[in-house]
SERO-4910 file (N, C-alpha, C, O; in steps of 0.05 Angstrom, whole numbers):
BEGIN
 pado doro    nc1    nc2    nc3   cac1   cac2   cac3    cc1    cc2    cc3    oc1    oc2    oc3
  Unk    A  -2421  -4352    137  -2406  -4323    133  -2407  -4320    105  -2400  -4339     91
  Unk    A  -2415  -4300     94  -2415  -4290     68  -2391  -4288     60  -2378  -4282     80
  Unk    A  -2378  -4289     41  -2352  -4272     22  -2359  -4245     20  -2383  -4239     20
  Unk    A  -2341  -4228     18  -2345  -4207      5  -2361  -4195     -8  -2377  -4177     -4
  Unk    A  -2352  -4214    -33  -2374  -4206    -59  -2398  -4212    -57  -2415  -4201    -72
  Unk    A  -2407  -4232    -37  -2433  -4245    -35  -2446  -4221    -15  -2470  -4214    -18
  Unk    A  -2430  -4210      3  -2443  -4195     25  -2453  -4163      5  -2473  -4150      8
  Unk    A  -2429  -4160    -14  -2434  -4135    -31  -2457  -4141    -46  -2477  -4126    -44
  Unk    A  -2458  -4156    -57  -2490  -4164    -75  -2512  -4164    -62  -2534  -4155    -70
  Unk    A  -2507  -4174    -39  -2536  -4180    -22  -2543  -4137    -10  -2564  -4125    -12
  Unk    A  -2518  -4128     -1  -2520  -4105      2  -2539  -4089    -21  -2562  -4080    -19
  Unk    A  -2522  -4090    -40  -2537  -4075    -63  -2567  -4087    -69  -2585  -4072    -73
  Unk    A  -2570  -4108    -70  -2600  -4119    -67  -2615  -4106    -49  -2636  -4095    -58
  Unk    A  -2610  -4103    -22  -2622  -4092     -9  -2623  -4057    -11  -2641  -4045      0
  Unk    A  -2608  -4048    -20  -2603  -4018    -30  -2625  -4017    -55  -2643  -4001    -49
  Unk    A  -2627  -4027    -76  -2641  -4028   -101  -2672  -4032    -92  -2691  -4027   -107
  Unk    A  -2675  -4041    -67  -2707  -4037    -60  -2715  -4012    -43  -2738  -4008    -37
  Unk    A  -2699  -4000    -38  -2708  -3972    -17  -2719  -3960    -38  -2713  -3965    -61
  Unk    A  -2741  -3940    -29  -2750  -3915    -41  -2755  -3901    -17  -2760  -3909      6
  Unk    A  -2752  -3872    -29  -2754  -3850     -6  -2786  -3838     -9  -2794  -3831    -31
  Unk    A  -2801  -3837     10  -2827  -3826     12  -2827  -3795     -1  -2806  -3781     -5
  Unk    A  -2844  -3789     -5  -2846  -3754    -17  -2839  -3739      7  -2828  -3718      5
  Unk    A  -2846  -3749     33  -2837  -3730     56  -2809  -3733     66  -2801  -3717     82
  Unk    A  -2794  -3753     56  -2767  -3754     61  -2749  -3735     36  -2727  -3726     40
  Unk    A  -2762  -3733     15  -2750  -3720     -3  -2756  -3690      6  -2739  -3674     -3
  Unk    A  -2772  -3682     18  -2782  -3649     25  -2763  -3650     46  -2748  -3630     45
  Unk    A  -2757  -3667     68  -2738  -3659     93  -2712  -3654     78  -2701  -3633     80
  Unk    A  -2700  -3679     57  -2673  -3671     49  -2675  -3645     32  -2655  -3630     31
  Unk    A  -2696  -3640     21  -2694  -3614     10  -2683  -3583     33  -2670  -3562     31
  Unk    A  -2699  -3596     50  -2700  -3566     66  -2673  -3571     82  -2663  -3550     87
  Unk    A  -2661  -3589     90  -2633  -3595     93  -2615  -3579     70  -2602  -3558     76
  Unk    A  -2616  -3589     45  -2599  -3579     27  -2599  -3548     19  -2579  -3534     15
  Unk    A  -2619  -3541     18  -2623  -3513      9  -2606  -3492     28  -2597  -3472     16
  Unk    A  -2601  -3494     54  -2587  -3475     59  -2553  -3476     53  -2537  -3457     53
  Unk    A  -2551  -3502     49  -2521  -3507     38  -2517  -3499     11  -2495  -3488      8
  Unk    A  -2533  -3500    -10  -2529  -3494    -36  -2528  -3461    -33  -2511  -3448    -44
  Unk    A  -2552  -3447    -15  -2549  -3419    -20  -2526  -3415     -7  -2512  -3399    -20
  Unk    A  -2511  -3426     20  -2481  -3420     28  -2462  -3416      6  -2450  -3394      3
  Unk    A  -2458  -3438    -10  -2445  -3440    -29  -2445  -3423    -50  -2425  -3414    -61
  Unk    A  -2473  -3418    -57  -2476  -3395    -81  -2467  -3371    -73  -2456  -3357    -89
  Unk    A  -2470  -3363    -41  -2460  -3340    -33  -2432  -3337    -28  -2422  -3314    -24
  Unk    A  -2419  -3357    -27  -2390  -3361    -27  -2374  -3359    -47  -2350  -3358    -47
  Unk    A  -2393  -3360    -69  -2382  -3363   -101  -2374  -3389   -103  -2355  -3389   -119
  Unk    A  -2378  -3408    -96  -2372  -3438    -98  -2393  -3458   -104  -2392  -3482    -96
  Unk    A  -2411  -3449   -118  -2430  -3465   -130  -2424  -3490   -143  -2440  -3509   -142
  Unk    A  -2404  -3492   -155  -2393  -3518   -165  -2389  -3535   -151  -2388  -3557   -160
  Unk    A  -2384  -3531   -123  -2380  -3555   -104  -2403  -3561    -90  -2401  -3575    -69
  Unk    A  -2428  -3553    -97  -2449  -3562    -87  -2459  -3592    -96  -2465  -3608    -79
  Unk    A  -2460  -3598   -119  -2468  -3621   -130  -2444  -3644   -114  -2452  -3661    -97
  Unk    A  -2419  -3641   -122  -2399  -3660   -110  -2399  -3665    -80  -2393  -3687    -71
  Unk    A  -2406  -3644    -62  -2408  -3648    -35  -2434  -3659    -26  -2435  -3674     -7
  Unk    A  -2455  -3653    -41  -2482  -3664    -35  -2483  -3693    -43  -2496  -3709    -30
  Unk    A  -2469  -3700    -66  -2468  -3728    -72  -2451  -3748    -56  -2456  -3771    -51
  Unk    A  -2426  -3733    -50  -2416  -3750    -35  -2427  -3752     -3  -2426  -3774      8
  Unk    A  -2435  -3732      9  -2454  -3732     31  -2473  -3763     34  -2472  -3784     48
  Unk    A  -2491  -3751      9  -2508  -3778      1  -2500  -3800      4  -2510  -3814     21
  Unk    A  -2479  -3808    -10  -2471  -3837    -16  -2458  -3846     20  -2465  -3869     28
  Unk    A  -2444  -3831     34  -2438  -3835     58  -2459  -3837     73  -2457  -3855     90
  Unk    A  -2481  -3822     75  -2503  -3832     85  -2522  -3857     74  -2534  -3871     90
  Unk    A  -2522  -3860     53  -2536  -3885     46  -2521  -3909     54  -2535  -3929     57
  Unk    A  -2495  -3912     58  -2482  -3932     68  -2478  -3936     93  -2471  -3958    102
  Unk    A  -2484  -3914    108  -2484  -3912    138  -2514  -3927    148  -2516  -3944    166
  Unk    A  -2540  -3914    131  -2565  -3928    133  -2564  -3954    124  -2581  -3967    136
  Unk    A  -2555  -3964    112  -2547  -3991     99  -2541  -4010    122  -2556  -4029    130
  Unk    A  -2516  -4003    132  -2497  -4022    150  -2506  -4008    178  -2491  -4011    198
  Unk    A  -2531  -3994    181  -2535  -3985    211  -2529  -4005    228  -2525  -3998    251
  Unk    A  -2527  -4034    221  -2525  -4051    246  -2501  -4049    257  -2499  -4059    279
  Unk    A  -2484  -4040    250  -2455  -4037    260  -2451  -4010    271  -2428  -4002    277
  Unk    A  -2473  -3995    275  -2469  -3971    291  -2457  -3972    325  -2451  -3952    338
  Unk    A  -2455  -3992    333  -2441  -3999    358  -2414  -4004    356  -2401  -4009    377
  Unk    A  -2403  -4002    335  -2378  -4014    329  -2358  -3987    327  -2365  -3968    312
  Unk    A  -2335  -3985    340  -2322  -3955    334  -2305  -3964    313  -2292  -3944    307
  Unk    A  -2301  -3981    301  -2288  -3981    278  -2304  -3971    253  -2294  -3963    232
  Unk    A  -2327  -3974    259  -2344  -3970    233  -2343  -3936    234  -2337  -3924    214
  Unk    A  -2349  -3922    254  -2349  -3893    255  -2322  -3883    252  -2323  -3861    242
  Unk    A  -2302  -3889    254  -2275  -3887    251  -2270  -3889    216  -2259  -3873    202
  Unk    A  -2279  -3908    212  -2271  -3912    184  -2294  -3886    167  -2287  -3869    150
  Unk    A  -2323  -3889    177  -2337  -3871    161  -2321  -3840    166  -2318  -3824    147
  Unk    A  -2315  -3836    182  -2301  -3810    190  -2278  -3805    175  -2276  -3783    165
  Unk    A  -2260  -3822    171  -2237  -3822    155  -2242  -3822    121  -2226  -3813    105
  Unk    A  -2270  -3835    113  -2275  -3834     92  -2290  -3805     85  -2288  -3797     62
  Unk    A  -2299  -3793    100  -2312  -3763    101  -2288  -3744     96  -2286  -3727     78
  Unk    A  -2272  -3748    113  -2242  -3731    114  -2230  -3731     94  -2218  -3712     86
  Unk    A  -2231  -3751     83  -2209  -3754     57  -2223  -3749     34  -2211  -3754     13
  Unk    A  -2252  -3736     31  -2269  -3720     13  -2259  -3696     12  -2256  -3685     -9
  Unk    A  -2255  -3685     32  -2249  -3652     27  -2231  -3644     13  -2234  -3627     -4
  Unk    A  -2208  -3656     17  -2186  -3650     -5  -2192  -3653    -32  -2184  -3637    -49
  Unk    A  -2207  -3677    -38  -2209  -3687    -61  -2229  -3669    -71  -2223  -3655    -90
  Unk    A  -2256  -3668    -61  -2268  -3644    -74  -2261  -3617    -79  -2271  -3606    -99
  Unk    A  -2244  -3603    -62  -2233  -3576    -64  -2209  -3582    -84  -2202  -3561    -96
  Unk    A  -2197  -3602    -91  -2177  -3596   -109  -2187  -3599   -141  -2173  -3591   -159
  Unk    A  -2210  -3610   -144  -2217  -3619   -172  -2233  -3592   -184  -2248  -3578   -171
  Unk    A  -2229  -3590   -205  -2242  -3571   -222  -2268  -3572   -226  -2274  -3582   -247
  Unk    A  -2288  -3565   -211  -2316  -3579   -218  -2330  -3554   -239  -2321  -3531   -240
  Unk    A  -2353  -3564   -255  -2364  -3546   -270  -2393  -3536   -251  -2402  -3548   -232
  Unk    A  -2404  -3511   -263  -2427  -3507   -254  -2451  -3510   -277  -2475  -3507   -273
  Unk    A  -2441  -3514   -297  -2457  -3522   -321  -2476  -3550   -318  -2468  -3565   -300
  Unk    A  -2496  -3558   -331  -2506  -3580   -333  -2500  -3599   -337  -2489  -3602   -359
  Unk    A  -2503  -3619   -321  -2487  -3653   -326  -2516  -3663   -326  -2535  -3656   -313
  Unk    A  -2513  -3687   -348  -2532  -3705   -350  -2535  -3721   -327  -2513  -3727   -316
  Unk    A  -2559  -3732   -315  -2566  -3744   -296  -2557  -3773   -294  -2556  -3784   -271
  Unk    A  -2549  -3789   -320  -2537  -3803   -314  -2506  -3810   -307  -2494  -3830   -300
  Unk    A  -2502  -3785   -312  -2466  -3779   -305  -2465  -3778   -276  -2453  -3794   -262
  Unk    A  -2479  -3758   -266  -2480  -3752   -236  -2493  -3784   -229  -2480  -3795   -211
  Unk    A  -2512  -3796   -238  -2521  -3822   -218  -2493  -3838   -216  -2483  -3845   -194
  Unk    A  -2483  -3843   -239  -2462  -3859   -243  -2438  -3856   -228  -2427  -3875   -217
  Unk    A  -2431  -3833   -229  -2414  -3823   -214  -2423  -3830   -177  -2407  -3842   -163
  Unk    A  -2446  -3823   -170  -2455  -3823   -141  -2453  -3855   -133  -2441  -3863   -113
  Unk    A  -2467  -3873   -154  -2468  -3899   -149  -2441  -3910   -152  -2440  -3930   -138
  Unk    A  -2415  -3905   -168  -2388  -3916   -161  -2381  -3907   -136  -2371  -3923   -120
  Unk    A  -2384  -3887   -130  -2377  -3875   -100  -2390  -3885    -77  -2378  -3885    -55
  Unk    A  -2415  -3894    -81  -2427  -3916    -58  -2417  -3938    -60  -2412  -3952    -40
  Unk    A  -2412  -3945    -82  -2400  -3979    -81  -2372  -3981    -72  -2365  -4001    -60
  Unk    A  -2354  -3961    -76  -2331  -3957    -62  -2329  -3952    -35  -2309  -3958    -22
  Unk    A  -2348  -3943    -27  -2350  -3937      3  -2355  -3965     20  -2345  -3975     40
  Unk    A  -2377  -3974      0  -2385  -4000     10  -2365  -4025     14  -2363  -4042     32
  Unk    A  -2348  -4021    -14  -2334  -4046     -7  -2306  -4036     12  -2290  -4052     22
  Unk    A  -2305  -4013     14  -2283  -4009     31  -2291  -4017     59  -2276  -4032     72
  Unk    A  -2314  -4007     69  -2327  -4014     93  -2327  -4044    103  -2323  -4053    126
  Unk    A  -2334  -4056     77  -2337  -4089     85  -2304  -4101     86  -2298  -4121     98
  Unk    A  -2290  -4087     74  -2260  -4098     75  -2248  -4094    106  -2237  -4111    120
  Unk    A  -2253  -4066    114  -2249  -4061    145  -2260  -4079    163  -2245  -4090    179
  Unk    A  -2288  -4085    161  -2306  -4098    173  -2295  -4128    176  -2295  -4141    197
  Unk    A  -2288  -4133    154  -2277  -4163    151  -2242  -4167    165  -2233  -4187    176
  Unk    A  -2231  -4145    161  -2204  -4146    177  -2211  -4142    205  -2195  -4153    220
  Unk    A  -2231  -4128    215  -2238  -4123    240  -2249  -4153    257  -2244  -4161    279
  Unk    A  -2263  -4162    239  -2273  -4186    249  -2248  -4212    250  -2250  -4231    265
  Unk    A  -2229  -4209    235  -2208  -4231    234  -2194  -4225    262  -2191  -4242    279
  Unk    A  -2185  -4197    265  -2173  -4192    288  -2187  -4200    315  -2173  -4212    332
  Unk    A  -2211  -4195    319  -2228  -4200    342  -2230  -4230    349  -2231  -4238    372
  Unk    A  -2231  -4246    321  -2231  -4275    324  -2201  -4281    333  -2198  -4294    354
  Unk    A  -2180  -4273    321  -2156  -4282    330  -2149  -4275    357  -2130  -4288    367
  Unk    A  -2159  -4259    367  -2150  -4250    398  -2168  -4267    414  -2159  -4272    436
  Unk    A  -2188  -4276    410  -2210  -4292    423  -2199  -4322    419  -2207  -4337    437
  Unk    A  -2184  -4333    403  -2179  -4358    399  -2155  -4372    407  -2153  -4396    403
***
Protein backbone atom coordinates (compact mmCIF):
# COMPACT_ATOMS: atom_id res chain seq x y z
CA UNK A 1 0.00 0.00 0.00
CA UNK A 2 1.30 3.45 -0.95
CA UNK A 3 1.61 6.25 1.56
CA UNK A 4 -0.51 9.29 0.78
CA UNK A 5 2.51 11.24 -0.48
CA UNK A 6 3.59 8.35 -2.73
CA UNK A 7 0.07 7.97 -4.12
CA UNK A 8 -0.14 11.74 -4.66
CA UNK A 9 3.17 11.73 -6.57
CA UNK A 10 2.02 8.75 -8.63
CA UNK A 11 -1.27 10.46 -9.49
CA UNK A 12 0.59 13.63 -10.51
CA UNK A 13 2.89 11.63 -12.80
CA UNK A 14 -0.12 9.98 -14.44
CA UNK A 15 -1.83 13.37 -14.83
CA UNK A 16 1.27 14.94 -16.40
CA UNK A 17 1.23 12.34 -19.16
CA UNK A 18 -2.31 13.12 -20.31
CA UNK A 19 -2.87 15.05 -23.51
CA UNK A 20 -6.24 16.24 -24.78
CA UNK A 21 -6.80 15.59 -28.50
CA UNK A 22 -8.10 18.37 -30.74
CA UNK A 23 -11.60 16.90 -30.78
CA UNK A 24 -11.62 16.91 -26.98
CA UNK A 25 -10.79 20.61 -26.98
CA UNK A 26 -13.60 21.18 -29.50
CA UNK A 27 -16.13 19.28 -27.37
CA UNK A 28 -15.14 21.19 -24.25
CA UNK A 29 -15.42 24.49 -26.15
CA UNK A 30 -18.94 23.60 -27.27
CA UNK A 31 -19.91 22.92 -23.64
CA UNK A 32 -18.17 26.04 -22.28
CA UNK A 33 -19.55 28.55 -24.80
CA UNK A 34 -23.16 28.57 -23.52
CA UNK A 35 -21.94 28.96 -19.93
CA UNK A 36 -19.82 31.96 -20.86
CA UNK A 37 -22.67 33.50 -22.89
CA UNK A 38 -25.10 32.98 -20.00
CA UNK A 39 -22.73 34.56 -17.47
CA UNK A 40 -22.15 37.47 -19.85
CA UNK A 41 -25.91 37.90 -20.31
CA UNK A 42 -26.36 37.93 -16.52
CA UNK A 43 -23.63 40.54 -16.17
CA UNK A 44 -21.34 38.15 -14.27
CA UNK A 45 -18.64 37.42 -16.82
CA UNK A 46 -16.17 37.83 -13.95
CA UNK A 47 -17.33 34.40 -12.68
CA UNK A 48 -16.61 32.56 -15.94
CA UNK A 49 -12.93 31.79 -15.36
CA UNK A 50 -13.29 30.78 -11.67
CA UNK A 51 -16.29 28.55 -12.39
CA UNK A 52 -14.73 26.91 -15.42
CA UNK A 53 -11.40 26.46 -13.62
CA UNK A 54 -13.09 24.86 -10.64
CA UNK A 55 -15.22 22.56 -12.78
CA UNK A 56 -12.14 21.58 -14.79
CA UNK A 57 -10.12 20.76 -11.66
CA UNK A 58 -12.93 18.65 -10.22
CA UNK A 59 -13.52 16.87 -13.54
CA UNK A 60 -9.81 16.18 -13.95
CA UNK A 61 -9.63 14.58 -10.49
CA UNK A 62 -12.76 12.51 -11.22
CA UNK A 63 -11.22 11.21 -14.44
CA UNK A 64 -7.93 10.51 -12.67
CA UNK A 65 -9.66 8.61 -9.86
CA UNK A 66 -12.32 6.96 -12.05
CA UNK A 67 -11.53 3.57 -10.54
CA UNK A 68 -13.28 4.79 -7.37
CA UNK A 69 -16.56 5.52 -9.20
CA UNK A 70 -18.42 2.64 -7.53
CA UNK A 71 -17.73 3.91 -4.03
CA UNK A 72 -20.38 6.14 -2.50
CA UNK A 73 -17.88 8.10 -0.42
CA UNK A 74 -16.11 9.16 -3.63
CA UNK A 75 -19.20 10.83 -5.08
CA UNK A 76 -20.26 12.28 -1.73
CA UNK A 77 -16.81 13.85 -1.32
CA UNK A 78 -16.84 15.21 -4.89
CA UNK A 79 -20.34 16.60 -4.30
CA UNK A 80 -19.30 18.31 -1.06
CA UNK A 81 -16.21 19.78 -2.72
CA UNK A 82 -18.34 21.10 -5.60
CA UNK A 83 -20.97 22.49 -3.22
CA UNK A 84 -18.33 24.25 -1.12
CA UNK A 85 -17.13 26.07 -4.24
CA UNK A 86 -20.37 27.96 -4.85
CA UNK A 87 -20.24 30.35 -1.89
CA UNK A 88 -16.47 30.69 -2.25
CA UNK A 89 -16.62 31.67 -5.93
CA UNK A 90 -19.55 34.07 -5.45
CA UNK A 91 -18.06 35.76 -2.37
CA UNK A 92 -14.72 36.70 -3.97
CA UNK A 93 -14.44 39.81 -6.10
CA UNK A 94 -13.09 38.61 -9.46
CA UNK A 95 -11.80 40.66 -12.35
CA UNK A 96 -12.80 40.62 -16.00
CA UNK A 97 -9.40 42.00 -16.95
CA UNK A 98 -6.75 39.88 -18.57
CA UNK A 99 -4.91 37.58 -16.16
CA UNK A 100 -1.57 36.05 -17.25
CA UNK A 101 -1.89 32.35 -18.01
CA UNK A 102 0.80 31.31 -15.47
CA UNK A 103 -1.32 32.83 -12.70
CA UNK A 104 -4.47 31.09 -13.91
CA UNK A 105 -2.64 27.80 -14.47
CA UNK A 106 -0.99 28.05 -11.04
CA UNK A 107 -4.30 28.58 -9.26
CA UNK A 108 -5.93 25.72 -11.20
CA UNK A 109 -2.97 23.44 -10.41
CA UNK A 110 -3.17 24.24 -6.70
CA UNK A 111 -6.92 23.63 -6.80
CA UNK A 112 -6.38 20.28 -8.52
CA UNK A 113 -3.73 19.28 -5.94
CA UNK A 114 -5.97 20.34 -3.04
CA UNK A 115 -8.89 18.27 -4.34
CA UNK A 116 -6.62 15.28 -4.99
CA UNK A 117 -5.09 15.37 -1.50
CA UNK A 118 -8.51 15.77 0.10
CA UNK A 119 -9.79 12.78 -1.87
CA UNK A 120 -6.73 10.72 -0.90
CA UNK A 121 -7.25 11.55 2.79
CA UNK A 122 -10.95 10.67 2.69
CA UNK A 123 -10.14 7.47 0.79
CA UNK A 124 -7.53 6.48 3.35
CA UNK A 125 -9.97 7.15 6.18
CA UNK A 126 -12.70 5.12 4.50
CA UNK A 127 -10.29 2.23 3.82
CA UNK A 128 -9.26 2.32 7.49
CA UNK A 129 -12.92 2.22 8.58
CA UNK A 130 -13.68 -0.73 6.31
CA UNK A 131 -10.59 -2.62 7.51
CA UNK A 132 -11.47 -2.03 11.18
CA UNK A 133 -15.05 -3.23 10.65
CA UNK A 134 -13.98 -6.40 8.88
CA UNK A 135 -11.23 -7.35 11.20
